[in-house]
C-alpha positions as CSV (number, residue, x, y, z in Angstrom):
1,X,-67.4,-11.5,13.8
2,X,-63.7,-12.0,13.2
3,X,-62.6,-14.4,10.5
4,X,-60.0,-16.8,11.7
5,X,-57.5,-18.0,9.0
6,X,-56.6,-21.6,8.8
7,X,-53.2,-22.6,10.1
8,X,-52.2,-26.1,8.8
9,X,-49.1,-28.0,7.7
10,X,-49.5,-26.2,4.3
11,X,-48.7,-22.9,5.9
12,X,-45.2,-24.2,7.0
13,X,-42.6,-23.3,4.4
14,X,-38.9,-24.2,4.2
15,X,-36.6,-22.1,2.1
16,X,-33.2,-23.4,0.9
17,X,-30.2,-21.2,1.5
18,X,-30.3,-19.2,-1.8
19,X,-34.1,-18.6,-1.6
20,X,-33.8,-17.2,1.9
21,X,-30.9,-14.8,0.9
22,X,-32.8,-13.6,-2.2
23,X,-36.0,-13.1,-0.3
24,X,-34.3,-11.3,2.6
25,X,-31.1,-9.8,1.1
26,X,-31.0,-7.0,3.7
27,X,-30.3,-9.5,6.5
28,X,-27.0,-10.4,4.7
29,X,-25.8,-7.3,3.0
30,X,-27.6,-4.4,4.6
31,X,-29.5,-2.1,2.2
32,X,-29.7,-2.7,-1.5
33,X,-29.3,0.7,-3.3
34,X,-28.1,1.4,-6.8
35,X,-24.4,2.2,-6.1
36,X,-24.8,5.9,-5.3
37,X,-23.9,5.3,-1.6
38,X,-20.7,3.7,-0.5
39,X,-22.6,1.2,1.8
40,X,-24.9,0.0,-1.0
41,X,-25.2,-3.7,-1.4
42,X,-23.1,-4.0,-4.6
43,X,-20.1,-2.8,-2.7
44,X,-20.8,-5.2,0.1
45,X,-20.8,-8.0,-2.5
46,X,-17.3,-6.9,-3.7
47,X,-16.1,-6.6,-0.1
48,X,-17.3,-10.1,0.8
49,X,-15.3,-11.6,-2.0
50,X,-12.3,-9.3,-1.5
51,X,-12.1,-10.1,2.3
52,X,-11.3,-13.7,1.5
53,X,-8.4,-12.6,-0.7
54,X,-7.2,-10.2,2.0
55,X,-7.3,-13.0,4.6
56,X,-5.0,-15.1,2.3
57,X,-2.5,-12.2,2.3
58,X,-2.7,-11.9,6.1
59,X,-1.9,-15.6,6.4
60,X,1.2,-15.0,4.3
61,X,-0.2,-16.4,1.0
62,X,-0.3,-14.0,-2.0
63,X,0.9,-10.4,-2.1
64,X,-1.1,-9.2,-5.1
65,X,-4.8,-9.0,-5.8
66,X,-6.2,-8.1,-9.2
67,X,-9.6,-6.6,-9.6
68,X,-11.5,-5.5,-12.7
69,X,-15.0,-4.0,-13.0
70,X,-16.5,-3.6,-16.5
71,X,-20.1,-3.3,-17.5
72,X,-21.1,-4.0,-13.9
73,X,-19.3,-7.4,-14.0
74,X,-16.7,-7.9,-11.2
75,X,-13.6,-10.1,-11.3
76,X,-11.3,-10.7,-8.2
77,X,-8.1,-12.8,-8.6
78,X,-5.7,-13.5,-5.8
79,X,-2.6,-15.6,-5.6
80,X,-3.2,-17.2,-2.2
81,X,-3.5,-20.9,-1.4
82,X,-6.6,-21.5,-3.4
83,X,-9.8,-23.1,-2.1
84,X,-9.3,-26.9,-1.5
85,X,-10.5,-28.3,-4.9
86,X,-12.9,-30.8,-3.4
87,X,-14.7,-28.2,-1.4
88,X,-15.2,-25.4,-4.0
89,X,-18.9,-26.0,-4.4
90,X,-19.5,-26.3,-0.7
91,X,-17.6,-23.1,0.2
92,X,-19.7,-20.9,-2.1
93,X,-23.1,-22.7,-1.7
94,X,-23.5,-24.3,1.7
95,X,-24.2,-22.1,4.7
96,X,-21.9,-22.2,7.7
97,X,-19.1,-23.7,5.6
98,X,-15.6,-22.3,5.3
99,X,-12.0,-22.5,6.4
100,X,-12.4,-19.7,8.9
101,X,-14.1,-21.9,11.4
102,X,-10.7,-23.7,11.8
103,X,-8.4,-21.2,13.6
104,X,-5.4,-23.2,12.5
105,X,-6.0,-21.9,8.9
106,X,-7.3,-18.4,9.7
107,X,-6.4,-16.6,12.9
108,X,-7.7,-13.1,12.9
109,X,-9.9,-12.9,9.8
110,X,-12.6,-10.4,9.0
111,X,-15.6,-12.7,9.2
112,X,-16.4,-16.1,10.6
113,X,-20.1,-16.4,9.7
114,X,-19.7,-18.5,6.6
115,X,-22.2,-16.4,4.7
116,X,-20.2,-13.9,2.6
117,X,-19.6,-15.6,-0.7
118,X,-22.9,-17.5,-0.4
119,X,-24.7,-14.2,-0.4
120,X,-22.7,-13.0,-3.4
121,X,-23.6,-16.2,-5.2
122,X,-27.3,-16.1,-4.4
123,X,-27.6,-12.4,-5.4
124,X,-25.7,-12.6,-8.7
125,X,-27.2,-13.5,-12.0
126,X,-23.9,-15.1,-12.8
127,X,-21.2,-16.3,-10.4
128,X,-18.1,-18.3,-11.2
129,X,-15.2,-19.6,-9.1
130,X,-11.9,-21.0,-10.3
131,X,-9.5,-22.4,-7.7
132,X,-5.9,-23.4,-8.7
133,X,-3.5,-25.3,-6.4
134,X,-1.0,-28.1,-6.7
135,X,-1.0,-27.9,-10.5
136,X,-4.8,-28.6,-10.7
137,X,-7.8,-26.4,-11.3
138,X,-11.5,-26.6,-10.3
139,X,-14.2,-24.4,-11.9
140,X,-17.8,-24.0,-11.0
141,X,-20.6,-21.7,-12.3
142,X,-23.9,-20.6,-10.7
143,X,-26.9,-18.5,-11.7
144,X,-28.7,-16.9,-8.8
145,X,-27.3,-19.5,-6.5
146,X,-28.3,-22.5,-8.7
147,X,-25.3,-24.7,-9.8
148,X,-25.1,-24.7,-13.6
149,X,-21.7,-26.0,-14.3
150,X,-19.4,-28.2,-12.2
151,X,-16.2,-28.9,-14.2
152,X,-14.1,-31.8,-13.2
153,X,-10.6,-31.2,-11.6
154,X,-8.0,-30.9,-14.4
155,X,-4.4,-30.1,-14.9
156,X,-3.3,-26.5,-15.0
157,X,-0.1,-24.4,-15.4
158,X,-1.7,-21.3,-13.8
159,X,-0.3,-19.8,-10.6
160,X,-2.1,-20.9,-7.5
161,X,-5.0,-18.9,-6.1
162,X,-8.6,-18.1,-6.5
163,X,-10.5,-16.2,-9.1
164,X,-14.1,-15.1,-8.6
165,X,-16.4,-13.5,-11.2
166,X,-19.9,-12.2,-10.5
167,X,-22.5,-9.9,-11.9
168,X,-25.1,-8.6,-9.4
169,X,-28.6,-9.5,-10.3
170,X,-30.3,-6.4,-11.7
171,X,-33.7,-7.7,-10.7
172,X,-32.6,-7.1,-7.1
173,X,-30.2,-4.2,-7.5
174,X,-32.3,-1.9,-9.7
175,X,-30.4,0.4,-12.1
176,X,-27.2,-0.2,-10.3
177,X,-23.8,1.2,-11.2
178,X,-20.4,0.7,-9.6
179,X,-18.7,4.1,-9.0
180,X,-15.0,4.0,-9.4
181,X,-14.5,6.6,-6.6
182,X,-16.1,4.3,-4.0
183,X,-14.3,1.2,-5.1
184,X,-10.9,3.0,-5.1
185,X,-11.5,4.4,-1.6
186,X,-12.3,0.9,-0.4
187,X,-9.2,-0.5,-1.9
188,X,-7.0,2.2,-0.5
189,X,-8.2,1.3,3.0
190,X,-7.2,-2.3,2.4
191,X,-3.6,-1.4,1.4
192,X,-3.3,1.1,4.3
193,X,-4.2,-1.7,6.7
194,X,-1.9,-4.2,4.9
195,X,1.5,-2.7,4.1
196,X,3.2,-5.0,1.6
197,X,-0.1,-5.8,-0.3
198,X,-0.5,-4.6,-3.9
199,X,-4.0,-4.3,-5.3
200,X,-4.4,-3.6,-9.0
201,X,-7.8,-2.2,-10.0
202,X,-8.6,-1.8,-13.7
203,X,-4.8,-1.3,-14.3
204,X,-4.3,1.2,-11.4
205,X,-2.0,0.1,-8.6
206,X,-2.6,0.7,-4.9
207,X,0.1,0.2,-2.3
208,X,1.0,1.7,1.1
209,X,4.3,1.7,3.0
210,X,3.3,3.5,6.1
211,X,-0.2,2.2,6.9
212,X,-2.5,4.5,8.8
213,X,0.0,7.3,8.6
214,X,-0.5,7.2,4.8
215,X,-4.3,7.2,5.3
216,X,-4.2,10.5,7.2
217,X,-1.7,12.1,4.8
218,X,-3.6,11.1,1.7
219,X,-7.0,12.3,3.1
220,X,-5.8,15.7,4.3
221,X,-3.9,18.7,3.1
222,X,-0.6,18.5,5.0
223,X,-0.3,22.2,5.3
224,X,-3.6,22.3,7.2
225,X,-2.4,19.8,9.8
226,X,-1.3,21.3,13.2
227,X,1.7,19.0,13.6
228,X,3.3,15.9,12.0
229,X,1.2,12.8,12.3
230,X,1.8,10.7,15.4
231,X,2.1,7.1,14.3
232,X,2.1,4.3,16.9
233,X,2.2,0.5,16.3
234,X,2.1,-2.5,18.5
235,X,0.9,-6.1,18.6
236,X,-2.5,-6.2,17.0
237,X,-2.9,-2.4,17.2
238,X,-2.0,0.7,15.1
239,X,-2.9,4.3,15.7
240,X,-2.3,7.6,13.8
241,X,-3.2,11.0,15.3
242,X,-3.1,14.6,14.4
243,X,-5.1,17.8,14.7
244,X,-6.4,20.1,12.0
245,X,-5.8,23.8,11.9
246,X,-9.1,24.5,10.1
247,X,-11.5,21.7,10.9
248,X,-13.9,22.0,13.8
249,X,-15.3,18.6,14.6
250,X,-13.7,15.2,15.4
251,X,-12.9,12.8,12.5
252,X,-12.1,9.1,13.0
253,X,-11.2,6.2,10.8
254,X,-11.6,2.9,12.7
255,X,-10.9,-0.7,11.6
256,X,-11.2,-4.2,13.0
257,X,-9.3,-7.0,11.3
258,X,-9.2,-4.9,8.1
259,X,-12.9,-4.1,8.2
260,X,-13.8,-0.4,8.0
261,X,-16.1,0.1,11.0
262,X,-17.9,3.2,9.8
263,X,-20.2,3.2,12.9
264,X,-17.3,2.8,15.3
265,X,-17.8,0.6,18.3
266,X,-16.0,-0.6,21.3
267,X,-12.5,0.1,20.0
268,X,-13.3,3.7,18.8
269,X,-15.0,4.6,22.1
270,X,-12.0,3.2,24.0
271,X,-9.6,5.1,21.9
272,X,-11.4,8.4,22.5
273,X,-11.5,7.8,26.2
274,X,-7.9,6.8,26.5
275,X,-6.7,9.8,24.4
276,X,-8.4,12.2,26.9
277,X,-7.1,10.3,29.9
278,X,-3.5,10.3,28.6
279,X,-3.5,14.0,27.6
280,X,-4.8,15.0,31.0
281,X,-2.2,12.9,32.8
282,X,0.6,14.1,30.6
283,X,-0.1,17.8,31.2
284,X,-1.5,17.3,34.7
285,X,-4.6,19.3,34.0
286,X,-8.3,18.3,33.9
287,X,-8.9,19.7,30.4
288,X,-12.4,19.2,29.1
289,X,-12.7,16.2,26.8
290,X,-14.3,18.2,24.0
291,X,-11.4,20.7,24.0
292,X,-8.9,17.8,23.8
293,X,-10.6,16.1,20.9
294,X,-11.7,19.2,19.0
295,X,-10.3,19.2,15.4
296,X,-8.7,15.8,15.9
297,X,-8.2,13.5,12.9
298,X,-7.3,10.0,14.0
299,X,-7.3,6.4,12.9
300,X,-7.2,3.2,14.9
301,X,-6.9,-0.4,13.7
302,X,-7.0,-3.5,15.9
303,X,-7.0,-7.2,15.4
304,X,-9.3,-9.4,17.5
305,X,-9.4,-13.2,17.6
306,X,-13.1,-13.6,17.0
307,X,-14.7,-10.2,16.4
308,X,-18.4,-9.8,17.2
309,X,-20.1,-7.2,15.0
310,X,-23.5,-5.7,15.7
311,X,-24.7,-6.2,12.1
312,X,-24.1,-8.5,9.1
313,X,-22.3,-5.7,7.3
314,X,-19.8,-5.4,10.1
315,X,-19.9,-1.6,10.5
316,X,-19.8,-1.6,14.3
317,X,-17.7,-3.6,16.7
318,X,-19.5,-5.1,19.6
319,X,-16.7,-7.3,21.0
320,X,-15.3,-6.6,24.4
321,X,-12.4,-9.2,24.4
322,X,-9.2,-9.1,22.3
323,X,-8.5,-12.9,22.5
324,X,-5.0,-14.4,22.9
325,X,-5.2,-13.6,26.6
326,X,-4.8,-9.9,25.8
327,X,-7.8,-8.9,28.0
328,X,-10.6,-6.6,27.1
329,X,-10.6,-4.3,24.1
330,X,-11.0,-1.3,26.3
331,X,-8.2,-2.1,28.7
332,X,-5.8,-3.1,26.0
333,X,-6.3,0.1,24.0
334,X,-6.2,2.2,27.2
335,X,-2.9,0.6,28.3
336,X,-1.4,0.9,24.8
337,X,-2.3,4.6,24.3
338,X,-1.4,5.5,27.9
339,X,2.1,4.1,27.5
340,X,3.0,4.8,23.9
341,X,1.4,8.2,23.4
342,X,2.8,9.4,26.7
343,X,6.3,8.2,25.7
344,X,5.9,9.9,22.3
345,X,4.9,13.3,23.8
346,X,7.9,13.1,26.2
347,X,10.2,12.5,23.3
348,X,8.6,15.2,21.1
349,X,8.0,18.3,23.3
350,X,7.4,20.5,20.3
351,X,4.4,18.4,19.3
352,X,3.2,18.2,22.9
353,X,3.4,22.0,23.0
354,X,1.3,22.4,19.8
355,X,-1.3,20.1,21.2
356,X,-1.5,22.0,24.5
357,X,-1.9,25.3,22.6
358,X,-4.7,23.8,20.5
359,X,-6.5,22.6,23.7
360,X,-6.2,26.1,25.3
361,X,-7.5,27.8,22.2
362,X,-10.4,25.3,22.0
363,X,-11.2,26.0,25.6
364,X,-11.2,29.7,25.0
365,X,-13.5,29.4,22.0
366,X,-15.8,27.1,23.9
367,X,-16.2,29.5,26.7
368,X,-16.8,32.4,24.4
369,X,-19.5,30.5,22.6
370,X,-21.0,28.9,25.7
371,X,-23.8,31.4,26.0
372,X,-24.6,31.4,22.3
373,X,-24.5,27.6,22.2
374,X,-26.9,27.3,25.1
375,X,-29.4,29.7,23.4
376,X,-28.9,27.9,20.2
377,X,-29.7,24.5,21.8
378,X,-32.8,25.9,23.5
379,X,-33.9,27.3,20.3
380,X,-33.4,24.0,18.5
381,X,-35.3,22.1,21.1
382,X,-38.2,24.6,21.0
383,X,-38.3,24.5,17.2
384,X,-38.4,20.7,17.2
385,X,-41.2,20.7,19.8
386,X,-43.3,22.9,17.5
387,X,-42.2,20.9,14.4
388,X,-41.4,24.0,12.4
389,X,-38.4,22.9,10.4
390,X,-38.0,19.2,10.9
391,X,-40.5,16.5,10.0
392,X,-38.7,13.5,11.5
393,X,-39.1,9.9,10.6
394,X,-40.4,7.3,13.0
395,X,-37.1,5.5,13.6
396,X,-35.8,8.7,15.3
397,X,-38.8,10.2,16.9
398,X,-38.2,8.5,20.2
399,X,-34.7,7.0,19.6
400,X,-31.3,8.7,19.3
401,X,-29.6,5.3,18.8
402,X,-27.5,5.4,15.7
403,X,-28.1,1.8,14.9
404,X,-31.1,3.0,12.9
405,X,-28.9,5.4,10.9
406,X,-28.3,3.1,8.0
407,X,-32.1,3.0,7.3
408,X,-32.7,6.8,7.5
409,X,-32.6,9.7,5.0
410,X,-33.0,13.4,5.6
411,X,-34.2,15.5,2.6
412,X,-33.2,19.2,2.8
413,X,-35.6,21.2,0.7
414,X,-36.7,24.8,0.1
415,X,-40.2,26.3,-0.1
416,X,-43.5,25.2,1.3
417,X,-44.8,23.5,-1.9
418,X,-41.7,21.3,-2.4
419,X,-41.3,20.3,1.2
420,X,-45.1,19.6,1.3
421,X,-44.9,17.3,-1.6
422,X,-42.0,15.3,-0.2
423,X,-43.5,15.2,3.2
424,X,-46.7,13.7,1.9
425,X,-45.1,11.2,-0.4
426,X,-42.1,10.1,1.8
427,X,-41.7,6.8,3.7
428,X,-42.6,8.1,7.2
429,X,-40.6,5.3,8.8
430,X,-37.2,6.1,7.4
431,X,-37.4,9.5,5.5
432,X,-37.4,12.9,7.2
433,X,-37.7,16.4,5.8
434,X,-36.0,19.6,6.8
435,X,-37.5,22.8,5.3
436,X,-35.3,25.8,4.5
437,X,-36.7,29.3,4.4
438,X,-35.2,31.0,1.4
439,X,-31.5,30.8,0.5
440,X,-29.1,29.9,3.3
441,X,-26.1,32.1,4.1
442,X,-22.8,31.8,2.2
443,X,-20.7,30.5,5.1
444,X,-17.4,30.6,3.3
445,X,-14.5,31.8,5.6
446,X,-16.8,32.2,8.5
447,X,-16.2,30.7,12.0
448,X,-18.2,28.1,13.8
449,X,-19.9,30.9,15.7
450,X,-22.2,31.5,12.7
451,X,-23.6,28.0,13.0
452,X,-25.1,28.9,16.3
453,X,-26.2,32.5,15.4
454,X,-27.8,31.5,12.2
455,X,-31.2,29.9,12.8
456,X,-31.1,27.7,9.7
457,X,-27.6,26.3,10.3
458,X,-28.2,25.8,14.0
459,X,-31.4,23.9,13.5
460,X,-29.9,21.8,10.7
461,X,-26.9,21.0,12.9
462,X,-29.3,20.0,15.7
463,X,-31.4,17.8,13.3
464,X,-28.3,16.0,12.2
465,X,-26.9,15.7,15.7
466,X,-23.4,16.6,14.6
467,X,-22.4,19.5,16.8
468,X,-19.1,18.0,17.9
469,X,-18.7,14.8,15.9
470,X,-20.5,12.9,13.2
471,X,-20.2,9.7,15.2
472,X,-23.8,10.0,16.2
473,X,-25.1,11.3,12.9
474,X,-28.8,10.5,12.8
475,X,-29.2,10.1,9.1
476,X,-27.0,8.0,6.9
477,X,-28.1,9.8,3.7
478,X,-28.4,13.6,3.7
479,X,-30.2,14.6,0.4
480,X,-30.3,18.1,-1.0
481,X,-33.6,18.3,-2.8
482,X,-33.9,21.6,-4.7
483,X,-35.3,22.8,-8.0
484,X,-33.3,22.1,-11.2
485,X,-33.0,25.8,-12.0
486,X,-30.5,28.6,-11.2
487,X,-31.9,29.3,-7.8
488,X,-32.0,25.6,-6.9
489,X,-28.4,25.2,-8.0
490,X,-27.4,28.1,-5.9
491,X,-29.0,26.7,-2.8
492,X,-27.2,23.4,-3.5
493,X,-23.9,25.2,-3.7
494,X,-24.6,27.2,-0.5
495,X,-25.5,24.0,1.4
496,X,-22.4,22.1,0.1
497,X,-20.3,25.1,1.2
498,X,-21.8,24.9,4.7
499,X,-20.9,21.2,5.0
500,X,-17.4,21.6,3.5
501,X,-16.7,24.5,5.8
502,X,-17.8,23.0,9.1
503,X,-18.4,19.2,8.6
504,X,-16.3,18.0,5.7
505,X,-16.2,14.5,7.1
506,X,-19.9,14.1,6.1
507,X,-18.8,14.4,2.5
508,X,-15.6,12.4,2.9
509,X,-17.6,9.5,4.4
510,X,-20.2,9.6,1.5
511,X,-23.3,10.9,3.4
512,X,-24.2,13.9,1.2
513,X,-26.3,13.5,-2.1
514,X,-28.2,15.6,-4.6
515,X,-31.7,14.3,-5.4
516,X,-32.3,14.0,-9.2
517,X,-35.9,14.7,-10.1
518,X,-37.4,14.4,-13.6
519,X,-37.5,17.4,-15.9
520,X,-40.2,16.0,-18.2
521,X,-43.2,13.7,-18.1
522,X,-44.2,12.0,-21.3
523,X,-47.4,10.0,-21.4
524,X,-50.1,8.6,-23.6
525,X,-53.2,6.7,-22.6
526,X,-51.4,3.5,-21.8
527,X,-48.0,4.5,-20.3
528,X,-46.2,7.3,-18.5
529,X,-42.4,7.9,-18.7
530,X,-40.4,10.3,-16.5
531,X,-37.3,11.8,-18.1
532,X,-34.3,13.3,-16.4
533,X,-32.7,14.8,-19.4
534,X,-33.4,16.0,-22.9
535,X,-32.0,12.8,-24.3
536,X,-34.4,10.7,-22.2
537,X,-37.3,13.0,-23.4
538,X,-36.4,12.3,-27.0
539,X,-36.3,8.5,-26.4
540,X,-39.6,8.6,-24.6
541,X,-41.3,10.5,-27.5
542,X,-39.9,7.9,-29.9
543,X,-41.3,5.1,-27.8
544,X,-44.7,6.5,-27.0
545,X,-45.3,8.5,-30.2
546,X,-45.1,12.1,-31.2
547,X,-48.7,12.8,-30.1
548,X,-47.8,12.1,-26.5
549,X,-48.5,14.7,-23.8
550,X,-45.3,16.3,-22.7
551,X,-45.1,18.2,-19.4
552,X,-42.0,20.2,-18.3
553,X,-41.6,20.3,-14.5
554,X,-40.3,23.8,-13.5
555,X,-39.9,23.0,-9.8
556,X,-40.4,20.3,-7.2
557,X,-43.6,21.9,-6.1
558,X,-45.2,21.2,-9.4
559,X,-44.8,17.4,-8.9
560,X,-47.8,16.0,-7.0
561,X,-47.2,13.8,-3.9
562,X,-48.6,10.8,-5.8
563,X,-46.0,11.2,-8.5
564,X,-43.2,12.1,-6.0
565,X,-43.4,8.6,-4.6
566,X,-41.8,7.4,-7.8
567,X,-38.7,9.6,-7.3
568,X,-37.9,9.0,-3.6
569,X,-38.7,5.3,-3.3
570,X,-36.8,2.3,-4.6
571,X,-36.1,4.0,-7.9
572,X,-34.7,7.2,-6.3
573,X,-31.8,8.7,-8.3
574,X,-29.1,10.2,-6.2
575,X,-25.9,11.9,-7.2
576,X,-23.2,11.6,-4.5
577,X,-21.3,14.7,-3.6
578,X,-17.6,13.7,-3.8
579,X,-14.4,15.6,-3.1
580,X,-11.8,16.1,-5.8
581,X,-8.6,14.5,-4.5
582,X,-6.6,16.9,-6.7
583,X,-7.8,20.0,-4.9
584,X,-8.0,20.9,-1.2
585,X,-11.3,22.0,0.4
586,X,-9.8,25.4,1.0
587,X,-8.9,25.8,-2.7
588,X,-12.4,24.7,-3.9
589,X,-14.3,26.9,-1.5
590,X,-12.1,29.9,-2.3
591,X,-12.6,29.4,-6.1
592,X,-16.3,28.8,-6.1
593,X,-17.5,30.9,-3.1
594,X,-14.8,33.6,-2.8
595,X,-14.5,37.0,-4.3
596,X,-12.7,36.0,-7.5
597,X,-15.8,36.7,-9.7
598,X,-13.8,37.1,-13.0
599,X,-12.2,33.7,-12.6
600,X,-15.5,32.1,-12.0
601,X,-17.1,33.8,-15.0
602,X,-14.3,32.5,-17.2
603,X,-14.7,29.0,-15.8
604,X,-18.5,29.1,-16.5
605,X,-18.1,30.4,-20.1
606,X,-15.4,27.8,-21.0
607,X,-17.3,24.9,-19.5
608,X,-20.6,26.0,-21.0
609,X,-19.0,26.0,-24.4
610,X,-17.8,22.4,-23.8
611,X,-21.3,21.3,-22.9
612,X,-22.8,23.0,-25.9
613,X,-20.3,21.3,-28.2
614,X,-21.3,18.0,-26.7
615,X,-25.0,18.7,-27.5
616,X,-24.2,19.6,-31.1
């Protein structure tokens, strides 16, 4: 007989604004994370505060923003109009409250949901706001959304503007750390989109004179570009376009009202379509769309009156209307590209000729590979049916929709024991496993043909769904999980080479990681500690006593599934794979994977000596 639970007035609960945010943070900032991924929550908190300062600049108030991050404490100071002093508490602690609901004060701002700073407030162990205007200052302080100090309005000689200080709550963001590389990249995007704006971050100044043109130039080796960047600007729209000589897939940077829409949306789709249509019309030939867009590197930024995003973190535009009687997003972009790109190509025949040659070459390569690609796709489908290489997660088993991408992770591992342990201990809803058979091929200097001819590469490409573009990448996090020994390190390097050679945008956009697994387990009868370094091992022995049992893990396969749950769950440690801006991809691959063995030996010896000196 089934037991029926009581359902009375006592079961009805009402949460205030801060309790709801703290209980369901993912609804407001996406995933939590520890700062190893660029879309982790701590960066969303910074972005939510920074967006308000950017909106001030857009409205013509304040040309400089100062940001500092130290000991995981964040400070953002702008020189805008300042929050109206009588409303400072309301703006940061009352839902659906803010100036952006009044379009007389904010026209085309990033967000209109009135949630941003409230989420930062609720999810911070300390949150302080100071607003200065009209010779007066107002200061308020909160702890986890609870008002602790409400200072009266007083006289001030400070420059007008707003200063926000916050420290993310470490009970929500476990073991978090702000990574300077991710913050710097975010700030660069802000200045690219706002020429004339200066952002100072921990003493380093970020500015841009040429907007999206600077973005493409700074993110690519100029010598590897097929032709000078095409830069087009209009009312509420800006576009930059070029093609790469060495890259295979499509690469896009898209923005709406200053927000980096990493998942694209209406505007990015419209741009891709209008580009193809314009090129076909200009040359009067029905070129295949994949040939036109192959190796393209482009950026588009639009401004919409009231943007509708498909998630709270605003990574994909869902709007179809521009506002201001400009019509639909699709038609507006199509008209702009059709007119201005066509005009540019007529005025610059040498660039038009370079584009056509690129298209013809892409068409030739596609036809040469057509048979191989068909066999490769068939092989990938057959392999997936028999579940030989990929053990997928439930969000993808029956769904190719990339809306689930933010929640999904693919572990790439080697060997039956290691892949077996991860498969048994993973979260089957969001974590998938791809099993390698031995060491992958060194793909340095090889052409895309090898991706289809090599079974491992072909099936990995199919699992990720990135054959022509990473727009429909199925997993937000791609994690290389190999043993922490020489062979494991070699496999990591070979996989990184594969992604750099054929899909560098995966790394540029922060999707590739290395899984850190413990080297030691130290335990006594009461407690078990896992140590990721010799230093942590020493600390664990000091804490648990010298008679503790110490186990050295030689490989992932030695870690039982029950233990593995500790390392790929909420406390998972990931090291992001990042590009060194001081060296081109070609230079790095040539040095580390080329035939210059003596140079590498010298590099290893010198750096090993440095590391040994550190230990001593």
